[in-house]
N, CA and C atoms as a LAMMPS dump frame, in Angstrom:
ITEM: TIMESTEP
0
ITEM: NUMBER OF ATOMS
225
ITEM: BOX BOUNDS ff ff ff
-5.0000000000000000e+02 5.0000000000000000e+02
-5.0000000000000000e+02 5.0000000000000000e+02
-5.0000000000000000e+02 5.0000000000000000e+02
ITEM: ATOMS id mol type element x y z
1 1 1 N -276.591 40.756 -378.474
2 1 2 C -276.938 41.961 -379.197
3 1 3 C -275.956 43.046 -378.805
4 2 1 N -275.334 43.7 -379.772
5 2 2 C -274.397 44.786 -379.514
6 2 3 C -275.088 46.103 -379.781
7 3 1 N -275.055 46.981 -378.784
8 3 2 C -275.638 48.309 -378.935
9 3 3 C -274.515 49.31 -378.746
10 4 1 N -274.149 50.044 -379.784
11 4 2 C -273.061 51.013 -379.642
12 4 3 C -273.464 52.142 -378.706
13 5 1 N -272.57 52.513 -377.809
14 5 2 C -272.833 53.568 -376.843
15 5 3 C -271.781 54.65 -376.987
16 6 1 N -272.099 55.818 -376.553
17 6 2 C -271.104 56.881 -376.531
18 6 3 C -270.161 56.633 -375.356
19 7 1 N -269.252 57.556 -375.139
20 7 2 C -268.303 57.376 -374.041
21 7 3 C -268.978 57.48 -372.681
22 8 1 N -270.197 57.963 -372.661
23 8 2 C -270.946 58.058 -371.411
24 8 3 C -271.918 56.884 -371.346
25 9 1 N -271.796 56.093 -370.29
26 9 2 C -272.616 54.904 -370.162
27 9 3 C -274.017 55.202 -369.682
28 10 1 N -274.929 54.24 -369.839
29 10 2 C -276.314 54.422 -369.428
30 10 3 C -276.546 54.221 -367.934
31 11 1 N -275.545 53.678 -367.216
32 11 2 C -275.711 53.36 -365.793
33 11 3 C -274.554 53.948 -365.002
34 12 1 N -274.876 54.602 -363.875
35 12 2 C -273.851 55.142 -362.983
36 12 3 C -273.639 54.261 -361.758
37 13 1 N -274.73 53.68 -361.235
38 13 2 C -274.666 52.921 -359.988
39 13 3 C -275.45 51.62 -360.15
40 14 1 N -274.873 50.52 -359.665
41 14 2 C -275.555 49.228 -359.634
42 14 3 C -275.728 48.849 -358.161
43 15 1 N -276.965 48.554 -357.759
44 15 2 C -277.252 48.144 -356.378
45 15 3 C -277.84 46.744 -356.393
46 16 1 N -277.354 45.902 -355.476
47 16 2 C -277.84 44.529 -355.366
48 16 3 C -278.329 44.314 -353.934
49 17 1 N -279.575 43.855 -353.792
50 17 2 C -280.152 43.621 -352.473
51 17 3 C -279.718 42.249 -351.961
52 18 1 N -279.907 41.985 -350.672
53 18 2 C -279.593 40.654 -350.136
54 18 3 C -280.4 39.531 -350.812
55 19 1 N -281.555 39.875 -351.383
56 19 2 C -282.381 38.887 -352.083
57 19 3 C -281.957 38.734 -353.539
58 20 1 N -280.821 39.326 -353.922
59 20 2 C -280.245 39.251 -355.275
60 20 3 C -281.053 40.028 -356.313
61 21 1 N -281.816 41.035 -355.877
62 21 2 C -282.47 41.94 -356.823
63 21 3 C -281.431 42.946 -357.285
64 22 1 N -281.432 43.254 -358.573
65 22 2 C -280.471 44.202 -359.135
66 22 3 C -281.209 45.468 -359.555
67 23 1 N -280.701 46.612 -359.122
68 23 2 C -281.246 47.913 -359.499
69 23 3 C -280.152 48.701 -360.197
70 24 1 N -280.507 49.327 -361.333
71 24 2 C -279.575 50.149 -362.087
72 24 3 C -280.02 51.605 -361.995
73 25 1 N -279.078 52.499 -361.716
74 25 2 C -279.392 53.913 -361.536
75 25 3 C -278.496 54.787 -362.4
76 26 1 N -279.066 55.864 -362.893
77 26 2 C -278.325 56.938 -363.541
78 26 3 C -278.51 58.15 -362.636
79 27 1 N -277.443 58.682 -362.087
80 27 2 C -277.565 59.787 -361.125
81 27 3 C -277.54 61.126 -361.841
82 28 1 N -278.392 62.02 -361.376
83 28 2 C -278.495 63.373 -361.91
84 28 3 C -278.617 64.353 -360.753
85 29 1 N -278.089 65.542 -360.937
86 29 2 C -278.255 66.595 -359.933
87 29 3 C -279.717 67.031 -359.952
88 30 1 N -280.298 67.199 -358.786
89 30 2 C -281.702 67.6 -358.655
90 30 3 C -281.794 69.095 -358.905
91 31 1 N -282.465 69.479 -359.972
92 31 2 C -282.616 70.881 -360.343
93 31 3 C -284.094 71.227 -360.435
94 32 1 N -284.403 72.492 -360.132
95 32 2 C -285.775 72.971 -360.156
96 32 3 C -285.864 74.23 -361.006
97 33 1 N -287.045 74.466 -361.564
98 33 2 C -287.283 75.698 -362.314
99 33 3 C -288.664 76.217 -361.965
100 34 1 N -288.787 77.52 -362.07
101 34 2 C -290.082 78.163 -361.844
102 34 3 C -290.573 78.677 -363.189
103 35 1 N -291.733 78.22 -363.6
104 35 2 C -292.301 78.674 -364.864
105 35 3 C -292.769 80.119 -364.732
106 36 1 N -292.752 80.864 -365.831
107 36 2 C -293.216 82.261 -365.765
108 36 3 C -294.636 82.355 -365.21
109 37 1 N -294.882 83.382 -364.443
110 37 2 C -296.193 83.652 -363.831
111 37 3 C -296.616 82.589 -362.83
112 38 1 N -295.684 81.822 -362.305
113 38 2 C -295.968 80.802 -361.292
114 38 3 C -295.131 81.092 -360.061
115 39 1 N -295.558 80.575 -358.921
116 39 2 C -294.823 80.786 -357.675
117 39 3 C -294.11 79.539 -357.194
118 40 1 N -294.469 78.378 -357.737
119 40 2 C -293.956 77.108 -357.245
120 40 3 C -292.862 76.587 -358.177
121 41 1 N -291.782 76.093 -357.578
122 41 2 C -290.708 75.473 -358.347
123 41 3 C -291.044 74.005 -358.606
124 42 1 N -290.673 73.508 -359.789
125 42 2 C -290.918 72.122 -360.166
126 42 3 C -289.607 71.461 -360.565
127 43 1 N -289.498 70.166 -360.28
128 43 2 C -288.299 69.4 -360.622
129 43 3 C -288.152 69.314 -362.145
130 44 1 N -286.929 69.431 -362.625
131 44 2 C -286.64 69.24 -364.041
132 44 3 C -286.353 67.75 -364.233
133 45 1 N -287.249 67.074 -364.935
134 45 2 C -287.097 65.64 -365.176
135 45 3 C -286.307 65.409 -366.457
136 46 1 N -285.414 64.444 -366.444
137 46 2 C -284.619 64.071 -367.608
138 46 3 C -285.277 62.877 -368.298
139 47 1 N -285.086 62.777 -369.59
140 47 2 C -285.653 61.683 -370.373
141 47 3 C -284.637 60.549 -370.441
142 48 1 N -285.11 59.325 -370.176
143 48 2 C -284.224 58.16 -370.29
144 48 3 C -283.997 57.834 -371.762
145 49 1 N -282.786 57.379 -372.076
146 49 2 C -282.481 56.96 -373.444
147 49 3 C -283.155 55.617 -373.723
148 50 1 N -283.146 55.205 -374.983
149 50 2 C -283.755 53.927 -375.348
150 50 3 C -283.071 52.76 -374.637
151 51 1 N -281.751 52.79 -374.559
152 51 2 C -281.024 51.707 -373.891
153 51 3 C -281.336 51.69 -372.394
154 52 1 N -281.515 52.854 -371.771
155 52 2 C -281.875 52.907 -370.359
156 52 3 C -283.263 52.319 -370.135
157 53 1 N -284.169 52.553 -371.043
158 53 2 C -285.515 51.98 -370.928
159 53 3 C -285.459 50.461 -371.058
160 54 1 N -284.646 49.959 -371.988
161 54 2 C -284.529 48.514 -372.184
162 54 3 C -283.911 47.839 -370.962
163 55 1 N -282.959 48.532 -370.323
164 55 2 C -282.289 47.971 -369.144
165 55 3 C -283.048 48.231 -367.845
166 56 1 N -284.152 48.974 -367.914
167 56 2 C -284.943 49.35 -366.746
168 56 3 C -284.118 50.171 -365.743
169 57 1 N -283.391 51.139 -366.281
170 57 2 C -282.579 52.031 -365.451
171 57 3 C -283.489 53.076 -364.821
172 58 1 N -283.272 53.333 -363.533
173 58 2 C -284.008 54.376 -362.827
174 58 3 C -283.121 55.617 -362.734
175 59 1 N -283.751 56.795 -362.792
176 59 2 C -283.009 58.04 -362.612
177 59 3 C -283.034 58.373 -361.126
178 60 1 N -281.852 58.631 -360.562
179 60 2 C -281.733 59.012 -359.149
180 60 3 C -281.37 60.497 -359.107
181 61 1 N -282.337 61.33 -358.734
182 61 2 C -282.105 62.763 -358.611
183 61 3 C -281.546 63.037 -357.218
184 62 1 N -280.334 63.57 -357.16
185 62 2 C -279.641 63.781 -355.892
186 62 3 C -279.6 65.272 -355.585
187 63 1 N -280.183 65.65 -354.437
188 63 2 C -280.116 67.028 -353.974
189 63 3 C -278.827 67.183 -353.18
190 64 1 N -277.898 67.977 -353.7
191 64 2 C -276.584 68.118 -353.083
192 64 3 C -276.638 68.832 -351.737
193 65 1 N -277.626 69.684 -351.524
194 65 2 C -277.717 70.448 -350.273
195 65 3 C -278.323 69.626 -349.141
196 66 1 N -279.429 68.941 -349.426
197 66 2 C -280.134 68.199 -348.378
198 66 3 C -279.753 66.72 -348.351
199 67 1 N -279.044 66.26 -349.388
200 67 2 C -278.646 64.86 -349.53
201 67 3 C -279.839 63.918 -349.694
202 68 1 N -280.945 64.437 -350.15
203 68 2 C -282.112 63.608 -350.431
204 68 3 C -282.001 63.055 -351.846
205 69 1 N -282.577 61.866 -352.046
206 69 2 C -282.563 61.226 -353.353
207 69 3 C -284 60.908 -353.748
208 70 1 N -284.347 61.277 -354.971
209 70 2 C -285.683 61.018 -355.517
210 70 3 C -285.504 60.086 -356.711
211 71 1 N -286.194 58.921 -356.71
212 71 2 C -286.045 57.921 -357.756
213 71 3 C -287.214 57.969 -358.727
214 72 1 N -286.905 57.882 -360.032
215 72 2 C -287.939 57.825 -361.065
216 72 3 C -287.553 56.723 -362.029
217 73 1 N -288.412 55.716 -362.279
218 73 2 C -289.629 55.407 -361.53
219 73 3 C -289.299 55.027 -360.086
220 74 1 N -290.261 55.226 -359.209
221 74 2 C -290.03 54.999 -357.784
222 74 3 C -289.728 53.53 -357.505
223 75 1 N -289.128 53.298 -356.353
224 75 2 C -288.765 51.928 -355.967
225 75 3 C -289.95 51.181 -355.397
């Protein structure tokens, strides 16, 4: 099956465990926003494309300051 893609691919990182499990990740900068009249900041979640859903790609939110990574869906 051929699925035309733009110049930007659906996967940034491929990880393979010693047990031969394959994980596909799309990396995004971890950003937060505060809604009006609220005091707490919330993560801005990105929507996976249809091809990313078919490939079971996880979004890896990378905090550049703390170097923490948050995976969605979780591992």
